[in-house]
C-alpha positions in Angstrom: -18.8 -4.5 -23.3 -22.4 -3.3 -23.0 -23.6 -6.7 -23.7 -22.8 -10.4 -23.5 -19.2 -11.3 -24.1 -18.2 -15.3 -23.8 -15.9 -15.1 -21.0 -17.4 -13.6 -18.0 -19.6 -16.2 -17.5 -20.1 -19.9 -16.0 -21.0 -23.3 -17.0 -24.0 -25.5 -15.1 -23.3 -29.1 -15.8 -26.4 -31.0 -16.8 -26.3 -34.7 -17.1 -22.9 -35.1 -18.9 -23.2 -31.6 -20.6 -21.9 -28.2 -19.5 -24.4 -25.6 -20.2 -23.4 -21.9 -20.7 -24.8 -18.9 -19.0 -23.8 -15.3 -18.3 -25.5 -12.5 -16.0 -25.1 -8.9 -16.5 -26.6 -5.7 -15.6 -28.0 -4.8 -12.3 -27.6 -7.9 -10.1 -29.9 -6.2 -7.9 -32.7 -5.6 -10.5 -35.5 -7.6 -11.9 -34.5 -11.1 -13.9 -34.6 -10.8 -18.2 -34.0 -14.5 -19.4 -32.4 -14.3 -23.3 -33.0 -17.2 -25.0 -31.3 -17.2 -28.5 -32.4 -19.1 -31.8 -31.1 -22.6 -33.4 -27.9 -22.8 -34.4 -27.2 -19.2 -32.9 -26.2 -18.1 -29.3 -26.5 -15.1 -26.9 -24.7 -12.5 -28.7 -27.5 -12.0 -31.0 -29.0 -9.8 -28.1 -26.3 -7.6 -28.1 -27.5 -4.7 -29.8 -31.0 -4.5 -27.9 -30.3 -4.8 -24.5 -27.6 -2.7 -23.7 -30.2 0.2 -22.3 -31.8 -2.8 -20.3 -28.7 -3.0 -18.2 -29.5 -0.5 -15.5 -32.8 -1.7 -15.0 -32.4 -5.6 -15.1 -30.4 -8.5 -14.5 -29.9 -10.0 -17.8 -29.2 -14.0 -18.1 -28.2 -15.6 -21.5 -28.1 -19.2 -22.1 -26.6 -20.8 -24.8 -28.7 -23.8 -25.9 -26.8 -27.4 -25.5 -24.5 -27.6 -28.3 -24.7 -24.2 -28.9 -22.4 -21.1 -28.4 -20.4 -22.0 -25.4 -22.3 -25.1 -24.1 -21.3 -28.6 -25.1 -23.9 -31.2 -26.5 -22.9 -34.3 -24.2 -24.0 -37.3 -25.5 -27.6 -35.9 -26.6 -29.0 -37.6 -29.6 -31.8 -35.6 -30.2 -33.0 -32.1 -29.2 -36.9 -31.0 -28.7 -38.3 -27.8 -27.8 -39.5 -29.8 -24.7 -35.9 -30.7 -24.2 -34.6 -27.2 -24.4 -37.4 -26.1 -22.1 -36.4 -28.8 -19.3 -32.6 -27.5 -19.4 -33.3 -23.9 -19.0 -35.8 -24.7 -15.9 -32.9 -26.7 -14.5 -30.3 -23.5 -15.1 -33.3 -21.3 -13.4 -33.7 -23.8 -10.3 -29.8 -23.9 -10.5 -29.9 -20.0 -9.8 -32.9 -19.8 -7.6 -35.3 -18.0 -10.2 -38.5 -18.2 -10.2 -39.6 -14.9 -10.8 -38.6 -13.4 -14.2 -39.1 -11.7 -17.7 -38.4 -13.7 -20.8 -36.8 -12.0 -24.3 -36.7 -14.9 -27.2 -35.8 -15.1 -30.7 -36.8 -17.2 -33.4 -36.5 -21.0 -31.7 -35.6 -19.1 -28.4 -39.5 -17.4 -28.2 -40.5 -21.1 -29.4 -39.0 -22.0 -25.9 -40.3 -19.0 -24.1 -43.8 -19.7 -25.0 -43.9 -23.5 -24.1 -42.3 -22.1 -20.3 -45.2 -19.2 -20.2 -47.6 -22.2 -21.1 -46.4 -25.0 -19.3 -43.9 -24.5 -16.7 -44.5 -23.3 -12.7 -42.2 -20.1 -13.3 -43.8 -17.2 -12.3 -43.5 -15.0 -15.3 -44.1 -11.3 -15.1 -43.7 -10.2 -19.1 -42.6 -12.0 -22.3 -41.2 -11.2 -25.4 -41.2 -13.0 -28.5 -39.1 -11.8 -32.0 -39.7 -13.9 -35.0 -40.9 -17.1 -33.2 -43.3 -19.6 -34.6 -45.7 -20.7 -32.2 -47.7 -23.2 -34.3 -46.3 -26.1 -36.1 -49.2 -25.4 -39.2 -47.7 -22.1 -39.5 -44.2 -23.5 -40.6 -45.4 -26.0 -42.8 -46.0 -24.1 -45.6 -42.2 -23.7 -45.2 -41.3 -27.6 -43.9 -40.6 -28.9 -47.6 -38.2 -26.4 -48.7 -36.6 -26.2 -45.2 -36.0 -29.9 -44.6 -34.2 -29.7 -48.3 -31.1 -27.4 -46.5 -27.7 -28.9 -46.2 -25.5 -28.2 -43.8 -23.4 -26.2 -46.7 -26.2 -24.3 -47.5 -26.5 -22.7 -44.2 -22.6 -22.4 -43.8 -23.1 -20.2 -47.2 -26.4 -18.1 -45.9 -25.2 -17.9 -42.1 -21.2 -17.4 -42.4 -21.0 -15.3 -39.3 -23.3 -17.7 -37.2 -21.1 -20.4 -38.4 -17.8 -18.8 -37.5 -19.3 -17.8 -34.1 -19.9 -21.6 -33.3 -16.5 -22.6 -34.8 -14.8 -20.2 -32.6 -16.6 -20.4 -29.6 -18.0 -24.6 -29.2 -15.4 -26.4 -26.9 -16.3 -29.3 -29.3 -17.7 -28.4 -32.3 -19.6 -30.8 -34.6 -21.5 -28.7 -37.0 -22.9 -31.7 -39.3 -24.2 -33.2 -36.1 -25.6 -30.1 -34.2 -27.3 -29.1 -37.8 -29.3 -32.1 -38.1 -30.3 -32.5 -34.4 -31.3 -28.5 -35.0 -33.2 -29.5 -38.2 -34.9 -32.1 -36.9 -36.1 -30.5 -34.1 -37.4 -27.9 -36.3 -39.3 -30.3 -38.1 -41.1 -31.8 -35.0 -44.7 -31.9 -35.5 -45.2 -34.3 -31.9 -46.0 -32.6 -28.6 -42.5 -32.2 -27.9 -42.7 -29.5 -30.4 -44.2 -26.1 -30.6 -47.0 -25.3 -28.3 -49.5 -25.1 -30.6 -53.0 -24.4 -28.7 -51.5 -24.9 -25.3 -50.4 -21.6 -25.5 -54.2 -20.6 -24.2 -52.4 -21.4 -20.7 -50.2 -18.0 -20.7 -51.6 -15.4 -18.7 -48.5 -12.8 -18.5 -48.3 -9.7 -20.9 -46.7 -10.9 -24.1 -45.4 -8.7 -26.8 -45.1 -10.9 -30.0 -42.9 -9.2 -33.0 -42.4 -10.1 -36.4 -39.9 -8.0 -39.2 -42.3 -7.3 -42.0 -40.6 -9.6 -44.3 -40.3 -12.2 -42.2 -40.8 -15.5 -44.5 -41.2 -17.6 -41.2 -43.4 -16.1 -39.2 -46.3 -13.8 -40.5 -48.1 -11.2 -39.6 -51.7 -13.6 -39.4 -49.6 -15.9 -37.2 -48.8 -13.4 -34.6 -52.8 -12.3 -34.8 -54.0 -15.5 -34.2 -51.7 -15.6 -31.3 -53.3 -12.4 -30.0 -57.1 -14.0 -30.4 -55.9 -16.8 -28.0 -53.7 -15.1 -25.3 -55.9 -11.9 -24.1 -53.0 -9.8 -23.3 -51.4 -9.7 -26.3 -49.5 -6.9 -27.8 -48.4 -6.8 -31.8 -45.6 -4.7 -33.3 -44.7 -5.8 -36.9 -41.3 -4.1 -37.7 -40.7 -2.0 -40.7 -37.6 -2.4 -43.3 -37.0 -5.7 -41.3 -36.5 -9.4 -42.0 -36.6 -12.6 -39.6 -33.7 -10.5 -37.5 -35.3 -7.6 -36.6 -33.2 -7.1 -33.6 -30.3 -6.9 -35.8 -31.8 -5.0 -39.0 -33.7 -2.5 -36.4 -31.5 -2.7 -33.4 -32.9 1.3 -31.9 -36.4 0.5 -32.7 -36.2 -2.5 -31.0 -34.3 -1.6 -27.9 -37.2 1.3 -27.3 -39.8 -1.0 -28.1 -38.2 -3.4 -25.6 -37.6 -0.6 -22.8 -41.3 0.6 -23.2 -42.7 -3.1 -22.7 -41.0 -4.0 -20.1 -40.9 -1.1 -17.9 -44.5 0.4 -18.1 
């Protein structure tokens, strides 16, 4: 197995939840942290990380209530909450220096980590990740009407993985928490103008037909964050890492190792 497998990892107990994490690759190499998207899990990276195993110590964290992580008694999720959770896991692992690869909401959390935490982030990569609330307002009305049944129909693989992996599955509850988080316009949500605090090299990636993140969105980001590279992936949608895995794998490797 070249990627994450959900049977060689460990749990970190945080409050009354158990947060699952997995470490693969070169145990002595620089750290690459992988943060998945909403209602997903760390296996989403499996098509793009195999070529990085020899060079990097790759860590994947299942967000609270996602994958094999339990939710505990948490009654609300926010980008700030999950940012702090990632920081807690990294403290547990004695990690301060790292690179981050974030997909979708995982990239939004990564933006917050780079802009608002004390971590020493060397390089940051985001794929299809909203960083500003105004950019998602165009789809908030439609998104607010999505039901769990509609999501289960269109994201059947994600739903089946959740049911298979999660120790305490409650898809209706976690769906509502994730949906409310995505609709959050407060300071606990997307970093917005605070991305100006990001000083590390940044590679912002989107699929050319991504309905969530437009090319203009990442162009605006590049105007604020000085060391930003943009990559618009042809023949790809929101899940560019699945639509064009070979192309993405090569791009990630060149950016991280150059």
